[in-house]
N, C-alpha and C positions, 0 to 999 in steps of 0.2 A: 678582766679588770685590773688596771695598773695604776694605782695611786701615784701622783707625782708629789713628793713632799719637798717643799722648798721652805727653808729657814733663813729669815732675813734679820739678823740681829742689828738693830739701829744703835749706833754708838752714843747718840744724844750729843750734848755739847761737850766738847773736850775741856779738860782742866789740865793745863801744862801739856805733858805728853801722854797722860792717862786718859781714861774713859770714865765719864761721870755716871753713865747709866747703860744698861744693856737690856733692850726690849726685844723679845723674840716673838715673831708673829709665824704661826705655822699655817700653811694653806694645804689642804688636801684636796686633790682633784680626783675623786673616786670614779672616774669615767675611762671608757676606752679612749685611746688616743685618737680615734676617729671622731670623737665627740668633743675633744679639747677645743676651747674657743681662744683664738689667737689674741683677741682683745683682752680677755681675762688673764693670759700669760703675761702680756706686756704690762698691764695694770698692776698686777701683783709685784712685779719685779721693779717698778718704778715708782710705787706709791710711798713716797717718803718726802720729807721736806727738802726744798731745793737747797743744794750745796751742803747738806748734812752728810757727813761721811758714814758710810755703812761697810761692814763686812759681811759677806754672803757666803752660804754654802748650800749645797743641794741636799744634804742629809745630815743627821746627828745621831747621838746616842738615844734621843727620845724615840727615834723611829726604829732603830736597829736592835733595841732591847728585846727580850723574849716577849712573845705575844705579837710581834710585828716582824717585818722584813726589811732587808736592805732594798734600795731602788732596783738593783740588779735582780734580785730574787723575785720582787714583784713583777718585773718584766719578763723573766725567762723561767722562773719557778723551777720544777723538777728537771727540766731539760738540762739545766746546768750540771747535774750529776753525770750524765752520759755523753754530752754533745759539745763539751768545751775543748776537746782534744782536736788538734789539727790533723790527726791521722784518721779522722772519721768524718762523714758528711755532716754538715750543719743542718738545722731545721728552721723552718719559717719563724718559729718563736725566738730562736737563738739570733737569727739575722735582724728581726724586728727590735729585740732588746738590746742588742750591741749598738745598732744605729740610734735608737732613742736615748740610750744612756749617754752617748757622746753629746747629742744635741742638748739634752737637759743640762749637762755640766757646762757647756760653752755659752748657752743663752743666760744661764744664771750668772756666770762670770762676766759676760758681756754687758748686760744690762742692770745687774743687781746693785753694784755699788763700787767702792774704791779698793776693796781687798777681798780675797777669796781663800776660803779654807777647805781642805779635804778633811775627811773623817774616817780614820781607822780601816783603810782598804778600799773605800769607795772610789779611790782613784783608779783602781783596776777592776771595779765591779765585784767586790767580795760577796760571796753568796751567804745564805742563811742568816743568823741573828746572833746577839750576844747575850749570854746568860751566866750569871755569877753563881758559885755554889750556894745553895739554899737549903734549909731544912723546912719541914712542915711547921706551920705556926697558926695560931688562932689570933685573930685581931681583937681589939677591946670589945667590938660589937658582937663577938662570938662567931664571926664568919671564919671559914677555914681556908687557908692559903696553902695549897700543896707545894712541897719543895722539889727539888731535883735530886735528893739523895746526896747532896753536896758534890754534884758532878762538876768537873772542870772541862767537860767535853766541848761545850761552846764558849768557854771562858778564854778565848784566845782569838788571835787574827793571823790567817795564813798569808803572810806577806811574801812567802815563797811562790805563791801562785802568780803574782805580777811579773816575777822574773823568769818564770818557766817558758822557754821559746817554743815548747810544743803545745802550749795552751792558749786559748783565745783570750784570756786574761792579759796576756802580754800586749796585745795590740790596744786594749783599753788603757793600759798604763802608758804606752807610747803616746796615745792621744793627750793624756794628762800632762805629760812632759812637753809636748808640742804647744798646748795652751799656755804653760808657764814661760816657754821661750818666746811665744808671740808677745806676751805682756812685757817681758824684759826688754824686747827689741823695740816695740812701738809704744809702750807706756800708755795704752789706751784707757786703762782703768782709772788714771788720775787726769785724763784729759777732760777740760770743762766742755768740750764740744760733743754733745750727744744729741741725735736727732732721729726719731722714729718716723720713717716715711711711709711705711706699709705694714699693715695688719690685716691681711685679706682672708676672710672667713671661707670664701669659695675655693680660693686656690690653696688655702692653708699655708700661705706664705707670711713671713715676718721679715722686714728689712729695716736695718737701722745703721746709723754712722756713729762711730766713736773714735775721736781723733781723726787721723787720716785713713782710717779703715772703714770698710763698708761690710757689714755682716748680713748674710742671706741664709734664711732658715726655711726649707721646705718641709713641713710636717705632713704632707699628703702621703698616705700610705701607698699609692700606686701611680699618681700622676707625676710625670717629669715634664719640664717645661723648656722647650727650645726657643732661642731668641727671646728670652724673657726680659723685658725692659725694667731696669731698676734706676731709681733717682739718685743723684749725688751732688754734692756741694761744689767741689773743685774740679776744674777742667784738667785733662791730661790723659796719661796712660796708666791703667791700673793692671796689677798682676795678682795672681792667686798666691796667697801666703799660708793659708791653712784649708784643708779639705778633709772632711770626716770621712769621705768615701775613699781615701787613699788606702791601697791594700796593706800598707804598714799598720793602719788602724783598724784592720778588719773590714775594710770596704770593698767595693766592687769596681773601682778604678773606672768611672764613667766620665771623668772630666780631664781634659788635656791640660797638664800643668804648664806647658810651654805656650799656651794661648795668651795673647795680649788683648786688652780691652780699652777702646779708645772712646772718650766721651763725645757726645754730640750736644749742641746748644739746643735749648727749649725746655720749657717747664714740664716737669713730669713728677707726679706725687709731691707736688709743692716743692720741688727741688729745681734749680736752674739748669741742670744738666743730667744726662743719663747715659747708660751704656747697656748693651745687650749681653746676656749670659745664658749658659745652660745650667738648669737647676734640676738635678735628679731627685727622685722621690726620697724622703727621709734623710736628707743630707743638711749639713751646715758648712758653708764655705765662706772664707773671708778674703776680701780683696783689698790690696793697698795701693795708694797712689805712688807712682814711681816718679821721683824727681830726677833732674839731669845729672846731678852730682852722683847719686846713688847708682844710676845706671852705668855711668862711666867709670866707677870705681873698680879697681882690679879684683878679681876673684880671689 
């Protein structure tokens, strides 16, 4: 069981440059990822008032405090203690966890709002939980709450994990940096163009446009799709600009990054054009429209 915790703070109506209100909605999907509903994911991430600016994040202190776990620890659990080093074989649980951790963060950033926040190491999949030093105490109702003997053991974050080039945490951190660079270059989070063209429960596929980018998520645990058609708005040539399956991000290198994708006319998924892609299992891939000036610019 791997709950996906998504926190979506709605900023409410702005007052000057500040925020008037902060409304936190927590959605816990206590299901195996094989049972996740694509429609539920999309609805949760887009269920806000039109044009209301939101800041989104995949997890926060409410989840990571003692008694709960970080997303990475829910996904990979005790395997994180023994199989995150690159000098030893991975496990199916680690492979699954790393793949889904990247997909969860990207789809939250891609659909959830206009701003994105990390939380204390989740950018590289920090394991375990946070626990502040506590003593035993009795509440006013007489109930007993055990402490932790004022321990500082879990009262810290190991940011060195994300910088260690011999650990798999490094690949998760590299992916986080790539997401930020994607937003910096294309500004998709502040684009007013957003269209969800596919949420296929059978194929476990989610496809949406934001700005000039097309996001493709294959949540299926085993099915990869060859010549999979996805709809788009603008005609032209598309290129791959972010691939969660890149070896740099701990992936399996199943997509050719030099491939070019040309649109064909004709309505598909309520879009006027479409193109064909390869969509490996448990991957998130982003395609960008290539304009003539960008293509001819010197490297």
